[in-house]
Every structure is written in structure tokens, then in C-alpha cells.
N, C-alpha and C positions, 0 to 999 in steps of 0.2 A: 539595635538598628538592623533592618533586614538587609540581606545581601542583594547585590545588583542582579544576580541570576534569578533569585526568588522574585524580584520585582518584574523581571522580563517574563517569567512563567505566569505570574498572576495577571499581568497585562494581556498576554496572549490568550489565556483562558477566558478572560473577560470579553475580549473581542469575539471569540468563538461563540460565547453565550449570547452576545448582542446580535450576532448574525442570525442565530436560531430564533431569537425573539422577533427579529425583523421578518423572517420568513413566516413565522406563525401569524404575525399581525397582518401580513399582506396576502394571505390566502391559503397557506398550507399549515393549519393548526396541528397536524399530526407529526410535524418535524420533531425528531427526538433530540434530547439534550446531547451535547458532545460528551464523549467519554472522558475519563480522568486525564487523558493526554491531549484533549482538545479535538480529537478525531470525530468525524461525522459518520453516520450510518449511510452507506452508499445507496441502499435501497430507497431511502428517502428522496434522494436526487433522481433516481430512476422513476419514482412515483410522481415526481413533479414535472416530468417532461412536457414538451409541447407548449401550448399557450400559457399554462400556469408558470412554467419555467421562464418563458419570455416576459411575463409580467413581473415576476418576483426578482429575478436576478439583477436587472438594472437598478432596482431600488436597494437591494441588500448586499450585493457583492462588493460595493465600495467599502463596506465595513471591514472586510477581511482582505481586500486586494492589496497585495504587497506586504502583508504581515508575515514575517518570518517566524518559523517554528523555533523556539529556543532549543539549542543543542542539548540542554539538560533533559527536556521532554523527549527529544528524539532518542537519546540514550536510554531513558527509562522505559519508553515504549518498546524499544528493541529488546531490552533485557526481559521485559514481561512476556513478549512474544516467544523469545527463546526458551524461557522457563516453562512455557506451556507445551513446547514440542516434545513429542515422544522420541525415544531412541530410534524407532522405525522411521519417523518423519525426518530425523536428522540424517539417517543413512540414505534415505531416498534423495535428499538434496545432494549428498556426496556422489551417489551413483549417477544422478542426472548430470552433474557437472563433468564427471569423468567421461560419461557417454558423449556429451557435447564435444569435449576435447578430442576424443578418439574418432569422432565422426566429422572431422573437418573444421572444427573451431578450437584450435589449441589454446587460444587466448581466453576461452570461457573461464571465468573466475571460480575457484573453489569456494565453498561456503565459508563463512566466518567460523572461528573456533567455537562460538556458542551454538552453531547449527543453522543459523539463519543464512539464506542465500545472499551472496554478494551481488550488488547491482553491476551488471556489465557496463563498461565505459561507453557503450553505444546506446544505452537506454537512459531514461530519466529526462528531467527538464532541460538540462544542459549537457548533452552528450559530449564526451571528450575524445571519442574515436568513431571512425566510420563503421557502419554495419558490415561485419565480415561477410564475404561472398557466399560461403556455404552455410550460413546460419539457418535458413529455412529448411534445408535438407536435413541438417543435423537435428534440428528441433523435431521434425517429423519422425526421425529415427529414434529419438529418445523420449518423446512425450509419454509413451506407455509407462515409463518409470515413475511418472508423477501422478498417475491415476490410480485409484484404488476402489474397493467396493463402495457402492453408494454414488459413485460418479456416473452420470448418465452415459458417458462414453466408455465405461468399463465393459469389456465383453461379457455377455451373458454366461459364457462357458467358464469364466474365471470366478464366478460367484460361488 
């Protein structure tokens, strides 16, 4: 007998696939399949903007509206992302968090032990804290730590 968690994952992935099928059927056949965690390719949504998006979403969005991602998939996706991070990327996350803390946002969270950034409590769908007053200034002071070669904002003299 399958576990309840496995049933939730299977049902969630089926909903995501149904949404893609709906989008394809209703005018955007180039929509890519969801990944193994049920995630969509954001470029697809960007390509669907305007009239096409306005036509498709009222038809297809109800398929996934209110569908919660099973925690098992969230955990698997996070671990897969963390496993792909290089030591340099993990260090960059630590350096960025410390810079934010030192530049007026002491409550900025350190990255998780696996290297992934922790979501600040003032971000996300349901923030649990107000935006810190010095956030924008600290972000401007620290953003250079998150950029690297290949980033269009990377200074030419750093290449």
C-alpha cells in the first residue's frame, strides 16, 4: 500500500502536468513539461505575457490554484539545488548574508547549513516580519557579492 506522502506527491505532479496540458491546448503549445519536482520554466510564462496570458490563465489557472506543494517535494528540490552549488557559491551566500548584517540589517538570516539562502521573514507569500528600514541601502552595498562573470551587471574591468 502506497504511503500518504507518496500519494500527495503523485497528485501534485499530476495537477502540474494537467496545467501544462491545458496551457498547450489553449494556445501555447511550447509550454515545457514541469520538472521532476513539479516546477515550471519561468521563461514560458514570460513568453506567454499579454493577450495570450490573459486568454490562457483564466482557463488553466484553476487547475493549480490553491494546490499546495508537498513538503517532501520541497525538501527534495532544496537538497537537489544545494547539491549543485559549488563551494564558491556557498561562500558567496555566507558573504552576502554577513554583508547585509553588517550594513544595517542585523536580522538578515545566515544561509542554511546546506548552503542555500534562508528566506528572510519579510519576504515570501506570507511575510512574518516587516521590511527592515535599511534593507535597500544594505542590498545596494552588498549586491556586488552576488554578481560574477557572465552577469551583465558585472563590471567590465573585473572580467
